[in-house]
N, C-alpha and C positions, 0 to 999 in steps of 0.2 A: 662623279656626277654620275658615270658610266662605270658599270662595275664589274663588267662582264671579261673583263682583261685584254690583252693584248690582241691583235688579229694577226699576227707574225705576217703580214704579205712578202715583205722580203724573200721569208725562206721558201715561202709559194712560189714566188716568181709571179705574183698575180698581177694583170694589167688592171690599171687606173680605173678602167670603168666598170668591171668588176667588183674591185676593192670598193668604189663608190656605194655600189648596191648594197654590197656588205654592212656599210657604216651607216648607211639609211635604215637598214632593216633592223640593226643593230639601237640606233637612234628613236626609229619609230616607236619599237618594242617598249623601249624605257620609258618615251613619253605614256603611251598606251598605258602601260600599268602604272603607271604614277610615280616610278624613278625619277624622272625629269620632272618637274609640275610648271604649270601654267603658270606664266610670269618671269619665269627664268630664263637669262640669257645663254642660248649657243656659242661659244667661244672656240673660234675655229683653232688657235693655238694649244688653248688648253687639251680641245678633245684629240688632237693628234698629237700630244704627248701620252695622254690616258690611253689610245690606241695602238699607239707605235706605227702610227700612218702618217706622211704628207700632209698636208696643208690641201692640197687640191682634191685627193677624195672626200674631204669632210667638206670644204666647199660645195662640192657637188653634190652630198647627201642631203644638205642643209637646203641647197635648193630645189629637190625632191620634197622636202619635206613642205616646202613652201607651197610647192604645188598640188600636195593634200592637204591643202590649208592647218597644217600642223604647227607651223610656226609663223611669223610675221617679220620679213625685213623690213627695218625702220632704220632710215636714215639717220647718222651720228648714235645710233644705238646697237645696231646689228641684229640677230636672228632673236627674235621672241619667241620663246615656247606660245601657244596658244591650247593645243591640246582638245579635249571633249568638254565641251561646256553643258548646262541643261538644255538648251535651247538645240544644241545637235543632238544630244540624246534621245530627247523628244521624238526629233525629226526622223530618227535614222528609226525608231520604234514605229514609227506610222509606217514609214516608207515600207518595211520591211512587211506586214501586216498585207500591201496591197500587193506586192512581188514575191512574197514566201507563200502565200496561197495560191499563188498562181502555179508555185514550183510544184507544191504537194497537187494539185489538179492536176497537173502535168506529169507527175508522178505514176498518180493513179493511173494513168492513159497508157503509158510506156513501160512501167516496172516489168521485171524478169521473176521467175519464181527464185532463182540463185538471190537475187537482190532483195527480195521480201525476208527470205532466210537470213539474210546477212544483219537487215534491219531488227529481225524478232533478235536476233542474238546479242546485237547491244541494249536493248531493253533490258534481256535478261542478264546481261551483266550487269546495268545500272541497278537492277533490283537486287542483286546478290551484294552490293558493294554499298547501297542503303543499308541493307541491314546488318552490313560490318560496319557501317558508320566512315568509311575511307571519303572522305567529300573530294579529292583532288582527282578520284578517278570517277564519279559521280558526275563531276565537272568535264573533262574531258571524253567522256562518252556522251554527253549532253550536246557538245561540238560536234561529235561526230554522226549523231543522228542527225542533225539540220543539215551537216556537210554532205550526206550520204543522198538527204531528198535533193538537194540542190544539183548533185550530180546524176540523180535517175531521173530528174526531169527532162534530162534529153536535150537541154538548152545551154552552149556553153556561153552565150551570153546572160542569161540570165545566171545560171553557176558564177560565173565570174563577177556580177554586181554582189550577190549576195555573199559571196563569201570575204569579199571588202567588205560589207558592211558587218558583217560577223567580227571580222578581226577588229575591226573599231572600237568595238563596246565589250572587246573580250573580257575586260576588268571588272565592267558592272554586271556583266553577265554572270560571273563568278560570285560578286557579291549576292546578286539577286537570288540563284539557286542554291546558295549557306543560309537562306533567311530560314527560322524554323517551321518547317511543315511543307516549303515550297517545292524542296527534291521528289519528295512524294507526289506531292500532286501534278508536278511537270511531269513524271514517271508515267503518272495514270493518263496523262492528256495525249504523249507518246504511244501510250499503247493505243488510245482510242483514233488516233492521227492512223497508226498501223494497218487496223483492221479496216477502216474506211477503203486505204488504199490496197487492201488485200482483197475488198470486197469490189474493187474495180468501182470504186465512187466517187469520181470526181470533185463532183456538188459539194458534198459530207468532209472529204478531206479539206478542202479548201478553207471551207465553215469551221471546223474545229482547231485547222491550222492559224486562223486568224485568232480564235477563240485565244489559245496557247501563248500565241505573240503577245496580245491585250492583257491575259492574269499577270504574265513576266512583267511587262511595262507599269502595271497599276501596282504589285509587288515589289518594284524598284523605286517607284515613286514615293511608296507609305516610307521605304527604309532610310531612302536622303532626308524625305521632310522629318523624320523621327529623329535626325540627327541635326536638323536645322540647315540644312544642305539643299535649299533651292536652287541653288546654282552650283554644277561639280566644279567649275574652274575659279570660285570663288566672285566670279560677276553674277550680277543679278541678269535674270533671263533678257530684261529690255534692253541692256547695256551694249554698248558696242565695242 
């Protein structure tokens, strides 16, 4: 189920609490990347054997996953993976249009010359890798661009919220930007957002960021509908 290998906790002399976090992060990553699919059961004994840890950190990790609504603990059935379904996906993109637009607005008001230089370098690298057709590097730099905006908005609360949302849909963002023509458009949209930030124009920076996220959302919906996947997890959006 989880293919990253054993955690070697005993050799490291790691505490149960920190080990639980590592198990949680590994399971979360596997769920968000589709390696563990919705509907699968997380079996404590099997996971503890695969990861080379006792059942206690696995049990705690599953509770953490339940708190993030990635699994549901059902009596007599155990922990069942929920993952990210179609409605979750649409909700996350809609929420991002509100608060990521705000982050771009605040970044335009607070950004320094050194931070502008870093954002410009990220976009220049994106264009370089686009020419080379290196999709993984383009995706990594796309994430870096957005995360720098979160950082430069000068709000730890907003940064934490956006990084969490960004992380939850990482798999689908990669699908979206890998679509034909989307990477080139996204890079152009990034550059326009940066120019608004450079010009200290918070209203334009916010508007362009909202447009950028909506474009990514519409692109992803087209891709999923083209594959006949109106529900990411296999459930219909209105099913509970």
